[in-house]
Structures are given as structure tokens and as C-alpha cells.
C-alpha positions, 0 to 999 in steps of 0.5 A: 488136803483141803487142795489136794480133794479140790484139784482130785474133782476137778480132774475127775471132773473134767475126765467124765466132760472129755471122755462122755463128749467123745462120739462115736467116730463118723465114718465113712458109708463103704460102697455096700451101703450106698448100693444097698441103701436105695432102691435104683432105677435105670437112667441111661446106656450110653455107645461113644458118649451117646445115648442108645437108650431107646435101639432095640437092639441094646434094647434086646442085648441088654433091656430096657433100661429105663424100666429097670428098678433094683433093689441090691441087698446086704445078704448078697441078693437083688430084687430086679424088676425091667422090661425086656422085648417078652414084655414085664419080669421080675426076677431074683439073684446074687450080687457081689464085688469083685476085682477090689470092689473095683467091678459089680457082678449080679446074675442079670447083667453079668460083671460090669466095671464100675466107672463111677460110684456116688449116693446117687449115682452107679455108672459101669461099662459093660462089653457088649455084643452084636454081630461082629461087633464089640465095643463099651456100653456105659450103663447109668443107675440113677436113685 
């Protein structure tokens, strides 16, 4: 009888040890988690690999990207501060991932294709038009 009680005790102890040592699985953060985790700052705008952030026509079409500060909220809203040709501005609006989270749409810049997205970089492609000329502008945001 004693060996059975001892076996039962060790089995119970083993089970408690196994179940108490199992931590929650650390899951990868979602795109929404990353996007809403901190403020994003405008870094630059690239066209054909060249930084055109300081060109007046880019500032007129988009905004002064280097002044952009974006805060995305989990509820689908955002707040942006930036400077455009009229001066400093603060605006709010709505955002969402589209096309199976390969695009980011928000009121300020429209729908943009996500090129690269990490916890510290968000690079997006925006089709821009200047008169009859259409080109891809790569908008880069950093943490």
C-alpha cells in the first residue's frame, strides 16, 4: 500500500510541476500592435531611390514629411501633426489595414501599399501625380 501512495504523491507532484511551469506562449505582435505601440515620425520620401523630401513640389502634394508625427490608436483613429504650405497643422481621422493587411489607408495620405513594416520602420508606396506625370513615392516613417 505504501508504494502506491508514494507513486500517487510523485505523480501529483510531477503534474503540478508541469502545469505550473507552463508559461503562456509569447505570440508575435500583430501589425495593429506594432502600429499603435508608439509615435511614428516622418523620415523621407524617395522617388526612384532619391530622397526628394525637401523638394517644394513634394511638400505641396503630400506635406513636409520631416515634420510629420503620427499616433495610431487601436480604435481605428489617429492624430497627426505636420507642416504644410499653410503652416503647422494637427488633424485627426480614421485608419485601417486593407487588402489583407498589405495596405494602410488613412485620411491624411490615402491608401498606401506597405513595402516594409517592422517595429521601427514603416515604408509605404504612394502613387503621386504632378500634372500629367505619375510616379511611385516611397514614404518612410520611423519610430
